[in-house]
N, C-alpha and C positions, 0 to 999 in steps of 0.2 A: 762447714766444719762442725763435727758433732760435739767436740769438747768445749765446755764452758767453765769459766772460773766458778769455784765453789764458794758462794758468799758466806756460808756458815763458817768456813775456815778463815775468812778474812776478818779476824776478830782480835788481832794483836794491836789494839787501839789505845791501850793505857798510855798516858802521856809520861815521857821522861821528864822528871821534875826540873831541877835547877841546872842540869847538865845533860847533854844528849847521851843516849845509850849507845849510839853508833855514829862515828864520824868517818866520812869518806874524804880522802885527800887526793886531789888531782895532781899527784907528783909528776905525771906525764900524760898529756891529753892526746898523744898520738896513738894510732892503731894501724896495724898492718893489714886488716881485712875490711871488707865492705858488706857486712852481714845483712841479710834481708830482714832480720828481726830487730834492727836498730837503725838509727839515723846518723851514725858517726860520719858517713860520707858527706854530709852537709854541714858538719860542725864548724868548719873553717869560715863559713859565711857569718857566723855569729860569735865565735870565740877564737882567740889565737891558739894555734897548736904549739905548745911549748912545754918545757920542763920547769917545775917550780924551783925557785931559788932555794938553795940549801938553808940559808939563814931563816927564811920564812918557814920552811918545813920544821926546823929545830924549834922555832918559837911555838908552833902549833903543838909539837910533841911535848915540849916542856910544860905547857899549860895542862895538857891532858894528864901528864904524869903527876902534876901537883893536885889537880882537881878530882880526877877519877881514873886511876890507872887501869881499872878493869873495863873501861869503855872499849868496845870493839872498834878497831881502826882498820879500815880498808885502805891499802896503800895506792889504790887507783880509784877513780870515780867514773870516768868515761873514756879511758884509754886502755892500753895493755902494759903491764909492768915490765914485760920483756923489751919494750921500746925505750926503757929508762936505763941508761948505761951504768948508773951507780945505785940501782935499786937495792942490791944486797947491802950496801952501806947504809941506806936509809932504814931498811929493816933492822939492821944491827943497832943503829942509833936508838930507834924506838924501844927495842928490847933492853938496851943498856940503861934507858931512862926508867925502866920498871914497868912498861906496859905489858899486860898479860894476854892480850888477844889481838895479835897483829896478823892480818890476812891479806891475800890478794885473789883476784879473779883474773883469768887469762884465757885466750883462745888456744894456747898451748903450742902453736906452730913454732914459735921461737924458743920454746922451753927446752933448750939443749941440755945434755947431761952436765955440761960445765956450769950453766946457769942454774940448773936444778940443785947442784951441789952447793953453789954459793948461797942460794936462798935457804937451804936447810941449815947450813953452818951458821948463817946469820941469825938463826933462831925463829924463822917464820913459823907461826903457829898453825896455819892452815892455808891450803891453796885449793881453789875451785877452778876446774878446767871445763869450759863449755864445749860440748861435742854435739849433743842434740840428735844423734842418729846412730844407727848400726849399719846403714847402707851408704856406700860412697856417693852414689848419685843424689841421695837426700842431703847428705852433708854439703855437697857442692851448691845446692839450691839455698841452703841456709847460711853456711859459713863461706861466703863468696870470697874466693882468692886463697882459701886455706888448702891444707893437704891432710886428708883423713888418715892415711897410713902413718904419716910422720907424727901426727898428734897422738895416735894410739901408742906408737913406740915411745914417745916422750913420756906419756903417763905411766906406762909400765916401767920405764927407767926410773921415774921419780919414786914409784912404789918401792922398787928394789933399793934405791939409795936411802929411803927412809928406814928400811929394815937394817941397812948397813951402818949408817952414820947418824940417823935421826934420834932425837930424844923421844921418850915414850908418848908424850902428849901431842906431838906434831902430827897433823892429819892431812890426808889427801882426799878430795872429792871430785867426781866427775858430775857435770851438771847437764840436765835435760830440760830445756824450755819447751813445754808442750805448745805446738802451734799447728797451723793448717797443713804443713808439709810432712809432719812426723808423728801425728798422734797414734798411728797404728804401730809405731815402733817402740812405744814406751815400755811395754813388758819385756820384749826382747832386749832392750837396752839395760834394764834392771838386771835381768838374768845374766847378761854378758859381763857386766862390770862387777857385780857382787861375786860372780864366779871367779873373777880375777883378784878377789880380795880387796876391792876398792869400794869405798862408800859412795852412794849415789844421792844426789840432790835433785829433786824434781820441783819445778815451779811453773806457774802459768805465764803466758806471754803478757807483756805490758806494751802499751802503745807509745810510751815516752811522751805522755801528755798530748796524745793525738797526732803525733808525727808519723806513726807507723800503723797500718791497719791491724786491728786486733779483734777478729770476729768472736773470740771467746768472751769478750766483755759485753755486758748488757747496757742498754741505754739507761742513764741515771734516772730518767722519769719512770722507768718500769720497775724499779727496785727500791727498797728502803735503804737509803744511804747511811753509811757508818763513817765515823771519823777515820782519817787515813793513817795507816801505819807509817808510811814513808814520811809524812809531815810530823807526826807525833813523836817519832823516835830517832830520826836520822838528821844529820847535819852535814851536807857536802860543802867542801871548800875547793874552789877552782884554783888553777895554777897561779893566777894573779892575786889570789887572796880573797876574792869575792865569795860571799856565801850564796848558795843556791837555795831555792825554796824547799827542795826535798831531793831524794835520790833519783827521782824520775825527771826532774827539771834539768835539762841539759843545755838549753839555750840561754837561761838565766836572764829573763827580761825584767825582773823586779830588783829594786834597790833594797837590799836587806842587810847591808853592812860589809865591811872588808876587814879581815883579821890582820892586815898590815897596821891598821890604826886602832883596832878594837880587839878585845879578848874574845875567845870562843864563847865564853859564858855571857859576855855582853851581847853578842850577836844572837845567841839562843834566846835570851830574855828580852830582846827588843821587839821589832815588828813581828818576828816569827811567833813570839808568845801570843800576840793578839790574834794571829791567824789560827793558832792551835785552839784558842778559846772559842773562836767561831765554829770550829769543827766540833768541839766538845758540846757546844750548845745547839748544834744542828742548824746553825745560821748560814747554810751553804750559799744562799743567794747573795750574801754580802761579801763573798770571797772575790779576789781578783779573777779575771777571766780564765787564766791558765789553770787555776785551782778549782774554780766553780764548775768548769766544763769537763774536767778530767775524770776518767772512769777507772784509772789504774789502781785506785784503792781496793778494787775488787780482786786484785792479784797480789795483795799484801800478805802472802803466806808461802810456805814451802814444805815439802815432805822429804824425809830422809830414809834411805834403805841401807842397812848394814849387811856385810857379807855373812853368809851362813856357813857353819862348819860343814866340811865334806861336800860342799856344793860342787857339782860338775863344772869343770872349766870349759867355757865355750870359746871356740877359736874366734879371734877378732878379725 
């Protein structure tokens, strides 16, 4: 693989102070695909596949609304929002509580016109659809079990519905995770989707703390390590209320607190605060194994491409 993570861009390492900048809520930990770039297919060995109780979800949202309503809230952590039957109601609750940045990421296979309309009317601020290719054969190698043509159609439908019923601030993005299967398709992908009037998000592959091979990442011993964006700014909450170490920690081996009994602020300023301090001070050898050995800090950035006026529309 020729593509490597750009360490100069992995610099979003300023610590969120008393409250996290981004909170990921595992409303539903189920997913309908077995993508080669993630480890969800093994998740059930370590975590129960389930939907978060609505009472717990409301507790989380209510605290965010009170503490910092501008916090970015991802309505899924390591599942797909379209697997959650009442996701539109959960989005609507967050918006009614005053949250200003409520988003989801999805593989888009189940993003039917009906579900898209429900998400938009609920007030969803942004949706990110992972496609990662312009060729159907490449898509099949990455998004195992998906349907490329259906996803393309669903994205174009969402785009059209935004124009028809959306509010001006609501956004749609397609995402391209650069990896060993698709790196030659990056520029055609950008041309294709900006030509369709859709914003593009490009980010490097992560290894999910070593669970997936990521040849774009350097060995930590060969580079000058930086504090990790994922740890310093994000707080994921599992469907059972447990806090994860960061947005890359999917098996959750550490005891970091549970928001059933604690507040989000309490969890954030507990053991996690100590780990953030170790990062700030460069004391990486003192970290737990999952964090000390992780290379995913190198991929803590993304780039965005916006449509250009009068750009030629490329057939999907």
